[in-house]
One Martini backbone bead per residue (centre of mass of N, CA, C, O) as a GRO file, in nm:
protein
  243
    1MET     BB    1   5.922   3.333   7.214
    2ASP     BB    2   5.670   3.276   7.399
    3THR     BB    3   5.621   3.246   7.751
    4GLU     BB    4   5.474   3.103   7.990
    5ALA     BB    5   5.357   3.152   8.282
    6GLN     BB    6   5.450   3.067   8.585
    7PRO     BB    7   5.347   2.927   8.847
    8THR     BB    8   5.294   3.027   9.207
    9THR     BB    9   5.251   2.785   9.400
   10GLU     BB   10   5.518   2.752   9.553
   11ARG     BB   11   5.524   3.033   9.680
   12ASP     BB   12   5.256   3.008   9.835
   13ARG     BB   13   5.332   2.762  10.004
   14SER     BB   14   5.583   2.891  10.145
   15SER     BB   15   5.393   3.095  10.321
   16ARG     BB   16   5.224   2.913  10.518
   17PRO     BB   17   5.409   2.843  10.757
   18ASP     BB   18   5.426   3.134  10.862
   19GLN     BB   19   5.127   3.165  10.924
   20GLY     BB   20   5.103   2.927  11.121
   21SER     BB   21   5.312   3.030  11.329
   22VAL     BB   22   5.159   3.283  11.405
   23GLU     BB   23   4.906   3.144  11.507
   24GLY     BB   24   5.050   2.971  11.720
   25ARG     BB   25   5.168   3.204  11.881
   26SER     BB   26   4.896   3.344  11.954
   27ARG     BB   27   4.768   3.102  12.103
   28PHE     BB   28   5.029   3.102  12.329
   29SER     BB   29   5.084   3.391  12.442
   30LEU     BB   30   4.938   3.395  12.716
   31THR     BB   31   5.088   3.165  12.849
   32ALA     BB   32   5.370   3.290  12.813
   33TRP     BB   33   5.313   3.554  12.966
   34ILE     BB   34   5.251   3.420  13.239
   35THR     BB   35   5.507   3.238  13.280
   36GLU     BB   36   5.713   3.481  13.271
   37ARG     BB   37   5.566   3.623  13.544
   38LEU     BB   38   5.568   3.354  13.699
   39PRO     BB   39   5.672   3.200  13.958
   40GLY     BB   40   5.786   2.892  13.815
   41GLY     BB   41   5.600   2.897  13.583
   42ARG     BB   42   5.447   2.620  13.466
   43ILE     BB   43   5.424   2.488  13.742
   44SER     BB   44   5.258   2.712  13.883
   45LEU     BB   45   5.025   2.712  13.679
   46THR     BB   46   4.936   2.421  13.721
   47LEU     BB   47   4.880   2.445  14.027
   48LEU     BB   48   4.669   2.670  14.003
   49ILE     BB   49   4.464   2.517  13.833
   50CYS     BB   50   4.422   2.285  14.034
   51LEU     BB   51   4.322   2.460  14.270
   52VAL     BB   52   4.074   2.579  14.132
   53PHE     BB   53   3.941   2.307  14.072
   54LEU     BB   54   3.917   2.211  14.370
   55LEU     BB   55   3.747   2.451  14.469
   56PHE     BB   56   3.511   2.396  14.286
   57LEU     BB   57   3.443   2.113  14.385
   58ASN     BB   58   3.405   2.189  14.689
   59ALA     BB   59   3.169   2.405  14.637
   60PHE     BB   60   2.975   2.225  14.403
   61VAL     BB   61   3.021   1.897  14.424
   62VAL     BB   62   3.253   1.798  14.635
   63GLN     BB   63   3.302   1.697  14.991
   64PRO     BB   64   3.498   1.654  15.258
   65PHE     BB   65   3.446   1.446  15.555
   66GLN     BB   66   3.475   1.408  15.903
   67ILE     BB   67   3.437   1.160  16.150
   68PRO     BB   68   3.401   1.229  16.513
   69SER     BB   69   3.183   1.000  16.569
   70GLY     BB   70   2.961   0.712  16.670
   71SER     BB   71   2.658   0.771  16.549
   72MET     BB   72   2.719   0.579  16.260
   73GLU     BB   73   2.753   0.315  16.363
   74ASN     BB   74   2.924   0.099  16.160
   75GLY     BB   75   2.943   0.255  15.891
   76LEU     BB   76   3.060   0.508  16.058
   77ARG     BB   77   3.371   0.600  16.167
   78ILE     BB   78   3.604   0.720  16.342
   79GLY     BB   79   3.787   0.906  16.087
   80ASP     BB   80   3.628   0.902  15.862
   81ARG     BB   81   3.607   0.971  15.505
   82VAL     BB   82   3.377   1.160  15.317
   83LEU     BB   83   3.183   1.198  15.025
   84VAL     BB   84   2.996   1.482  14.927
   85ASN     BB   85   2.708   1.530  14.738
   86LYS     BB   86   2.613   1.856  14.620
   87LEU     BB   87   2.413   1.759  14.364
   88ALA     BB   88   2.179   1.566  14.462
   89TYR     BB   89   1.975   1.844  14.542
   90ARG     BB   90   1.987   2.071  14.289
   91PHE     BB   91   1.760   1.935  14.056
   92GLY     BB   92   1.480   1.860  14.238
   93ALA     BB   93   1.586   1.676  14.433
   94GLU     BB   94   1.525   1.471  14.718
   95PRO     BB   95   1.540   1.346  15.001
   96ARG     BB   96   1.561   1.010  15.117
   97ARG     BB   97   1.491   0.740  15.259
   98GLY     BB   98   1.819   0.639  15.387
   99ASP     BB   99   1.983   0.870  15.364
  100VAL     BB  100   2.303   1.014  15.393
  101VAL     BB  101   2.350   1.323  15.566
  102VAL     BB  102   2.472   1.656  15.545
  103PHE     BB  103   2.433   1.922  15.795
  104ASP     BB  104   2.319   2.227  15.920
  105GLY     BB  105   2.257   2.269  16.280
  106THR     BB  106   2.195   2.550  16.312
  107ASP     BB  107   1.937   2.609  16.553
  108TYR     BB  108   1.880   2.282  16.602
  109PHE     BB  109   2.151   2.115  16.720
  110GLY     BB  110   2.394   2.313  16.641
  111ASN     BB  111   2.720   2.466  16.570
  112SER     BB  112   2.712   2.249  16.313
  113ASP     BB  113   2.788   1.956  16.155
  114TYR     BB  114   2.597   1.670  16.033
  115VAL     BB  115   2.541   1.306  16.049
  116LYS     BB  116   2.260   1.133  15.895
  117ARG     BB  117   1.957   0.956  15.876
  118VAL     BB  118   1.684   0.927  15.682
  119VAL     BB  119   1.340   0.860  15.795
  120GLY     BB  120   1.185   1.139  15.732
  121VAL     BB  121   0.962   1.313  15.532
  122GLY     BB  122   0.750   1.513  15.408
  123GLY     BB  123   0.444   1.396  15.575
  124ASP     BB  124   0.541   1.197  15.765
  125HIS     BB  125   0.467   0.919  15.988
  126VAL     BB  126   0.644   0.887  16.297
  127VAL     BB  127   0.693   0.586  16.500
  128CYS     BB  128   0.745   0.489  16.850
  129CYS     BB  129   0.653   0.168  16.861
  130ASP     BB  130   0.609  -0.136  16.793
  131LYS     BB  131   0.570  -0.454  16.924
  132GLU     BB  132   0.885  -0.507  16.807
  133GLY     BB  133   1.044  -0.213  16.818
  134ARG     BB  134   0.966  -0.063  16.558
  135ILE     BB  135   0.966   0.159  16.322
  136ARG     BB  136   0.711   0.378  16.189
  137VAL     BB  137   0.609   0.452  15.842
  138ASN     BB  138   0.310   0.504  15.737
  139GLY     BB  139   0.241   0.210  15.888
  140ARG     BB  140   0.538   0.099  15.840
  141SER     BB  141   0.757  -0.129  15.920
  142VAL     BB  142   1.114  -0.109  15.999
  143ASP     BB  143   1.403  -0.287  15.905
  144GLU     BB  144   1.726  -0.194  16.064
  145SER     BB  145   1.939  -0.436  16.103
  146THR     BB  146   2.159  -0.377  15.869
  147PHE     BB  147   2.252  -0.074  16.023
  148LEU     BB  148   2.229  -0.118  16.307
  149TYR     BB  149   2.365  -0.121  16.593
  150PRO     BB  150   2.475  -0.359  16.779
  151GLY     BB  151   2.219  -0.381  17.037
  152ASP     BB  152   2.033  -0.179  16.931
  153SER     BB  153   1.760   0.006  16.945
  154PRO     BB  154   1.567   0.210  16.765
  155SER     BB  155   1.435   0.311  17.055
  156THR     BB  156   1.399   0.465  17.391
  157VAL     BB  157   1.211   0.675  17.251
  158ASP     BB  158   0.909   0.803  17.235
  159PHE     BB  159   0.718   0.871  16.926
  160ASP     BB  160   0.484   1.114  16.746
  161VAL     BB  161   0.527   1.223  16.413
  162THR     BB  162   0.498   1.497  16.180
  163VAL     BB  163   0.647   1.591  15.893
  164PRO     BB  164   0.720   1.870  15.765
  165GLU     BB  165   0.738   2.042  15.505
  166GLY     BB  166   1.081   2.073  15.420
  167THR     BB  167   1.164   1.828  15.609
  168LEU     BB  168   1.356   1.624  15.853
  169PHE     BB  169   1.395   1.297  15.991
  170VAL     BB  170   1.674   1.213  16.206
  171LEU     BB  171   1.917   0.940  16.245
  172GLY     BB  172   2.125   0.737  16.404
  173ASP     BB  173   2.266   0.418  16.394
  174HIS     BB  174   2.371   0.487  16.690
  175ARG     BB  175   2.132   0.531  16.914
  176GLY     BB  176   2.310   0.528  17.190
  177ALA     BB  177   2.515   0.779  17.039
  178SER     BB  178   2.273   0.980  16.946
  179SER     BB  179   2.205   1.313  16.842
  180ASP     BB  180   1.873   1.382  16.744
  181SER     BB  181   1.546   1.425  16.680
  182ARG     BB  182   1.461   1.305  16.959
  183ASP     BB  183   1.629   1.535  17.133
  184HIS     BB  184   1.448   1.790  16.968
  185LEU     BB  185   1.130   1.804  17.001
  186GLY     BB  186   1.142   2.077  17.204
  187SER     BB  187   1.272   2.237  16.994
  188PRO     BB  188   1.343   2.426  16.754
  189GLY     BB  189   1.166   2.248  16.501
  190GLY     BB  190   1.121   1.959  16.645
  191GLY     BB  191   1.389   1.806  16.513
  192MET     BB  192   1.388   1.934  16.240
  193ILE     BB  193   1.528   1.952  15.905
  194PRO     BB  194   1.592   2.153  15.669
  195VAL     BB  195   1.658   2.099  15.343
  196ASP     BB  196   1.836   2.371  15.309
  197ARG     BB  197   2.063   2.241  15.521
  198VAL     BB  198   2.165   2.054  15.312
  199ILE     BB  199   2.472   1.975  15.170
  200GLY     BB  200   2.455   1.647  15.136
  201ARG     BB  201   2.544   1.328  15.013
  202ALA     BB  202   2.673   1.040  15.132
  203ASP     BB  203   2.863   0.814  14.910
  204TRP     BB  204   3.172   0.794  15.029
  205ILE     BB  205   3.434   0.601  15.148
  206VAL     BB  206   3.794   0.706  15.138
  207TRP     BB  207   3.871   0.686  15.456
  208PRO     BB  208   4.019   0.436  15.488
  209TYR     BB  209   4.107   0.215  15.251
  210GLY     BB  210   3.978  -0.041  15.402
  211HIS     BB  211   3.683   0.138  15.396
  212LEU     BB  212   3.614   0.135  15.111
  213SER     BB  213   3.289   0.272  15.010
  214ARG     BB  214   2.955   0.260  14.930
  215LEU     BB  215   2.664   0.452  15.001
  216SER     BB  216   2.369   0.297  15.028
  217ARG     BB  217   2.039   0.250  15.001
  218PRO     BB  218   1.833   0.095  15.187
  219SER     BB  219   1.558  -0.139  15.155
  220ALA     BB  220   1.376  -0.082  15.413
  221TYR     BB  221   1.211   0.175  15.261
  222ALA     BB  222   1.067   0.070  14.996
  223ARG     BB  223   0.769  -0.001  15.142
  224VAL     BB  224   0.708   0.278  15.201
  225PRO     BB  225   0.460   0.477  15.195
  226ALA     BB  226   0.312   0.737  15.110
  227ALA     BB  227   0.202   1.010  15.211
  228SER     BB  228  -0.062   1.178  15.261
  229GLY     BB  229  -0.080   1.358  14.948
  230GLN     BB  230   0.127   1.201  14.796
  231GLY     BB  231   0.315   1.051  14.595
  232ALA     BB  232   0.558   0.893  14.541
  233SER     BB  233   0.801   0.761  14.712
  234GLY     BB  234   1.093   0.906  14.846
  235SER     BB  235   1.141   0.675  14.728
  236ARG     BB  236   3.370   2.067  15.919
  237THR     BB  237   3.526   1.871  16.130
  238ALA     BB  238   3.273   1.721  15.921
  239ALA     BB  239   3.491   1.892  15.851
  240GLY     BB  240   3.264   1.869  16.080
  241ALA     BB  241   3.078   1.607  16.162
  242HIS     BB  242   2.861   1.537  16.396
  243GLY     BB  243   2.668   1.319  16.611
   0.00000   0.00000   0.00000
C-alpha cells in the first residue's frame, strides 16, 4: 500500500532559526569588529560616538559661550554661560530688533567674539535721542526700561545713523559699560556689524543653575515700523564673547 509523502514543513521551519541567526550576526558584525580592535571595547566606542555627536552639535547647531564682561547686565552677568542657536539665521531668517546675538567682531570691534542686542537692522534709521532721552528707530521711540541696566540712560552719545542693508546696529544693555556700535561710528564699517559675522542668537542661560532662563525678544521693538522700502518689520572666552 502506497503511503503519501509526508510534508517537509517541520524540516523547513527548523532551518529558519539558523538563517535568522546568520542575518543577525552579519547585522552586528561591523560593531563587533570595531569593538574587538578598539581599546576599551564597547565603552570606548560609545564615548567616541557621543564625542562626535557633541562636536557636530557645537559646529552646526548650538554652541556654549561664556560671558566675560558686564556689558549685557543685568540680563547676562559675568560668568554666565549661554547657549547660542547657530541655526537661528541659517534658513533665510534674519536677526530681528531685540535679539541678543553673538558675532565675530574681527576688523569691526576687535579680534574676538562679542555679545550685544540688535537695535537696528538693514535700512533702519536709528537716532539718539528724543526729548525724553529714548532711542528712536524709524521715527518710533523705544522704551528699553525693562532690560536696560538700572540707572543707565539709553545713551550718553548722540548719533543719527541709517543702517546699511546686510548689517546690524548693536548695543549692550549696560550702556555705561559697553563698547558697541556707538563707539565705532568712525571706524571701518561705521560701527555696523555684517549679518554674515553673526554666529548665532543667544537663546538660553544655562549656567549657573540659579540663573537658568530663556532669553526672549523684548516687546519694546514690536511697534517699530519697517524702514522705508522694507516689508513687514523684521521684527569664543564668550568662551569667547567680549563686552
